[in-house]
N, C-alpha and C positions, 0 to 999 in steps of 0.2 A: 518033141515040139507039138503043140496043140493045133486045133483046126484054125484056118485062116478066117478072116471076116467074111470073105466071099463064100467059103464053105458053110459058115454058120447061117448067113443070109439065105443061101440056097436050101439048106435043111428046113429053116423056118418057113420059107415060102412053099416048099413042097408039102410040108405038114399042113399049112393053112389051106392049100389048094385041095389036098385030099379031104380035109374036113369040110370044105365048102362044096365038094362035089356030091356029098350025100344029101339026104332029105333035110338035115338041119343046117341050112346054109348060113344062118345067123350066128353060129357058134364061135367064129373067129373074133378075137379081141381087137378092137380098134386101137391104133397107135398114131402118134403124131409123125407126119412125114413132111419134109421140105419139098416144095414144088418150085421148079424153075419156071418162070413165066416170061412171056414176051416183054420187050422193052415198054415200060410205062403201062402195063396191063394189070398191075397188082390189085387195084380196086375192083376192076371188072371181074377178075378171077375170084376175088373174095366173094362178090355177090353171086356169081355162078355156082361156086361151091356150096354156099348157103342154100341157094334155090334147089340144088340137087340132093340136099340132105346130108352134106358133109360139113362137119364143124370146121369153120375157117378161123385162122388167127393171122391178122395182118398188123404187126406192131408199127405204130406211127409215132413220130416225134415232131415237135414244133421247130421248123427251120426257117431261116431268113434267106430270101432270094433277092438278089439285086437285079433289077431290070434297068434299062437305060434311063428311065425317068423317075423311078421310085424304088423303095425297099419294101418288100411284102413278106409277111409271115404266113406260112402255110403248113399243113400237116403233110409230112413226107414219110415214105417207107423207111423204117430203121434198117432193113436189109433189102436194098433195091434189087429187084429181079427175083425175089423169093416171096412166097406165101406159104404158110403152114396149113395143113389139113389133117384132120383126125378121122381115119377110116381104117377098115380092115384091109390087109395086104391083098386079099383076093379081089377087092374092088378097084384095083389099080387101073385096069383097062377103062372102066367107066370114068375114072378121074382124068385119065389122059385124053379122053374125048372132049373134055370141057374146053371151049374156045379160050385161047390165051395160054393154056398150060403147055409148056414145051417138054418137060420130063419130070420124073420123080428122082430126087437126088439119092444115089445109092452107089453100090460097088458091083462091078462085073455084070451090069445089066439087071441087078436085083435091088429093089428099093431098100434103103436102110432107115429104120426109125430113129427119130430124134428123142433123146432122153427126156422123159416128162419133167424131171427136175430142172433141166435147162429152160423149158417152156415156162415153168412156174417162176423161175428166177427173172426172166424177161418180164412176165406179167407183174411181178412184185415191184420191179424197178419202175415200170410205167405207172403203176397205181400209187407210188410214193409221192408223185408230183414234184420230185426233185429234178434239177436240170439233167437231161439225158440226151445222148446223141450217138451216132455211129462212131466206131473206134477201130483202128487197125487191129487185126488179130494178133495177140501177143505171142512172141516166140519164147520168151523167158520172163520170169517175174515171180514174186512171192504170192502164194495162194493164201487168201484170208477168208474169214467168215464174219458177217455182221452179227453183233451180239444183242442189239436192242433196236427198237423203233420199227417203222413199217417194213424195213428190209431184213428183219431178224431171221437168221438162218440161211440167208442168201450167201453163196460162196462165189468167189471170183479172184481175179488177179489184181493186186494193188499196184498202182502206178502213181508217180508224183509228176504233176504238170504245173510249172511255174510255182505259185504259192498255194496250190490246192492238191488234195488227194482224190484219186478217182478209182472206183472199183470197176474193173473190166469184166463183164459177163459175156461168155462166149458160147456160140453154137458150134461145137467142134466139127460136126458133119459138113457145115457150110464154110468153115474157117472164116467166120464173120463174128464181130463183137460189137458191144455197145458199152459206153462208159457213163457212169453216174457219179456225181460228186458225193463224197462221204467225209465225215469228221473222224479224226484219228482215234478219238476216245470210244467209238462204238465198234471198232474192229479188233479181231484177235487173229494171230497167225494159225493156220492149220498145221498140225504136226504130221509129218510124213514119217511114220515108223517103218523101219525095215527089220525083218526077222532073219537072222543069219543062222544057218544050220550048225 
């Protein structure tokens, strides 16, 4: 049996800390991390991250909210309670000191990076200008890839809702997802090949 996720994270962080303790403190590679933030502090944390030199990513979608006297459209966080930041793991203490940041998502007390392909998929979905919104994290479903158009190469889980198809893109670390409407003619199934000895 191989090393656990906790052991891998611990090794990576100890390697980064050792590299950061020398004279070349800027040698650690920045990664995307998910930050848990205080309730309704996503925008303020995004601004504070940017002001402190950390690249932020706060995915927003257009939502309708009903109040007692009117219906209003506003930009809401796609993953409420989370903001993404791109920084080196050795900078985690500085990031945790930013007002509104509660913790860095990880395992066993160690931050776990988010796969860059997942961040790229979310960005592509938002840039496509197709209807997008939060979606429950899928437990099962067919994995597909988009073959053409602005989402070409994006992978996700295909779900059918009423009379439309939706591609569900997930951030596995957060167990959160978003869904975007797609046409059946632009998708193809991902083949999961298994090699048996």
